[in-house]
N, C-alpha and C positions, 0 to 999 in steps of 0.2 A: 504494500500500500504506500503510494508515493507522497500523499499529502495529509495523512491522518494523524491527528494529535494523540489519538488513543487506538493504536493498531490492534489491541486486544479485542476491540469491537468486531473485527473482521476475520477472526480465526475460523469461523464457519458461517453457513447461511441456511436459511429455511426457504424452500421454494415450492411452488405448486401452481396449478392453473388458477384456482380461486380458493382463498381461505380467509379466516377471521382470527385475529389475536385480541384477547380481551383481558382486562384487569378488573378483578372482582374486589368488592369491599371498599371502594373509594368513596369518601363522603361527598355530598353535593358541593359543587364549587367549580371554579375555573382552573383549567390545567393547560400546561404546554406539553404537547406531544413532540418528541424528537425520534425520527426514524433514520437509522444509519444504514447506508446502502453503498454498494460498489459493483461495477460490472467487471467480473473476473472470468467471464466465459467468452462472450462475443467480442469481436474486434472490429465491428462496424455498426454504424447507426441504423436504427430501424429493425434490428434483430429481436430486441426485447422491448416491449412497450406495455405499460400497465398503469393502473390508477389506484389511489389509496383514498379511502373515505373513512371519516369518523362520524357514524350516524348518517345524517344527510349532508354533512359538511365535506366538501372535496378538499383534501390536503394536497393531492397531486393528480393532475389529469394528463393522461397519455405521456407518462414519464418515460423518457429514454435515457438511461444512465450513461451510455456511451456518448450520445449526443451532448449530454449535459457536462460531462467531465472527462471523457476519454476512458481508456482501459485502466483498470486497477487504481482508480482514483475515488476518493471519498465524495459522497453526496449525502447531505443531511437535510431531510425534509422536516420543517418545523411548522407547527400550527397550534393556535389556541382553540380550545373546545370547552364548552360548558357541560358539565356532567350532573344530571339529576341523580338522586339516590338510586341504588340498584333495584329498589322495590318499585320504582316507577317505570323506568325504561330498560332495566337490566344493567349489566356491567358496562363500563366504558369499552367500546369495541371498535377495532380498526379493521376495515375490510380491504383486502387486496384482490383486485380484479385484473386478470391478464387480458391483453388485447392481442399481442404477438408473443409467442413462446410463453415462458413461465414468469409469474410475478415472484418477488423475493424480498427478504430483508436479512440484515446481518445482526442488528440489535435495535431494541426499542427502549426508550427512556421516557418516563412521564414525570413532570415536575409540577408541584403545587404552585399556587399564586405567589407564594413567597420564595419560589425557586428552590425549594427542597425536593430532592429526588424521592418520590413516593412509590415508584415501580420501575424496575429495570430488568430486561431479559436479553441475554446474548445467545445467539444461536448455538455456540459451542457448549453452553450450559444445558442445552436440551439433548445433547448427545448421550447415548447409552455409555455408561462408564465400563471400561474393560477391566477384567481382573488383573491383579498385579503380575501374575505369571505371563500374561499375554504382552505386557508392555516392558518386560524385563529386557534390558539391553545386554547382549552377549559380551562376555569379557574376553576379547580377542587380544592376545599379547603381541602377535606378529605385526611387523611393520605394514603400513597401508601400501597396497600395490595397485588398487583399482584405478588410481589416477595416473598411473604410468602408461602412457600410450605406446610405449615400446614393447610391452608385453602382449601375449595373445589375448584376444577378447574373452575366451572361455575362462582363462585364469583370472582376469580382472573381474568378471561378473561373479565368479565363485567367491572371490575375496569380499566384494561389496555385499552380496546377499548374506554371507555368514555374519556380517556385522549388524544386520537388521534384527529387531525384535519380531516376534510373530505378528503382532499388530501391524508393524510397518510392512512386512512382507504381504500381508493381506491387502493393505491399502494400495499396493502396486498392481493388484490383479484387476482393478476396474479400469475402464477406458479413461475415466477422469481421475488420474492418480494424484495423490497428495504429495506435497513437498516433504523432504526429510532434511531440514536445514543442517543438522549436526553432521550429516554425511555429504553435504553439498549436492543433494539430489533435488532438482527443481520440480515443481508441479507441472503436469503435462496432460493434455487431452489427446489420447491416441486415436479416438473415434474408430475409423475403419482402417487404420494403418497396420493391419495384420491379416492373417489368412482366415477369412470367414465369408459366409454369404452376406448379401446385402439385401435389405427390404426397405423400400422407400417409395411412398406414394403409389402403392399397388404394383410397382415393378420390383421383382425379386429374383434372386438366384440362390442356389445352395451348392456349397463346395466342401461339405463336411468330410468326404472321402479323401480329399487332397491333403488333409492334415497328415495322413499316414502313408501316402503313396506319392513317391517322387515324380512319377510320370504324370499324375493328375495335377500336380502343382503347375506343370507346364501348360496343361489344358486350361487351367483356371486363368493363367496369365494371358493366354491367347484370347480367351473369351472376354476378358475385361479390356483388352486392347481394341476389340471390335467396336 
């Protein structure tokens, strides 16, 4: 995050087509809502567009994070809302509605009229906590060699992987992989940069057999070049 005063707000994100985030138990009064956001997936404007509402009040209409600030840059939406008691209209609720792709947030903070923080949620706090054994970092005494480009790739990969915790290894199995800063591994979205079938807008193919058959790998390559 290039311009965030509080980078801890952006460790994770909540995303979906449409969803509501609510804060229960707030007394009647005026509040300031702060929603912390950043575009960390798309690299062009128009790819993600969504709106944010608090009751009937529009906090952001057709918000495009990339158009607003660029890639991996902080955008904070602020708005004042008046909340009646939960018994009248229910909890203070923020509605996120997607227009293109998914809507999202990284963190939400609610301040009272005297600027005291009365509610705060960060997306990373909503993550399921892993057991200690899954996050234990292996104690590897040997010198680091995975950064040595003179060595064979297989040897370097083996050295890197054995330095990962089980949780870190699992995080690299998704197409949208997480960064591992302590090992110098950046976050990356592999999408379809691997050997698999593709299904997109009713056009699809399957190449599962080519995983195990060298001859079929060539068939797959010829088909995708056509």
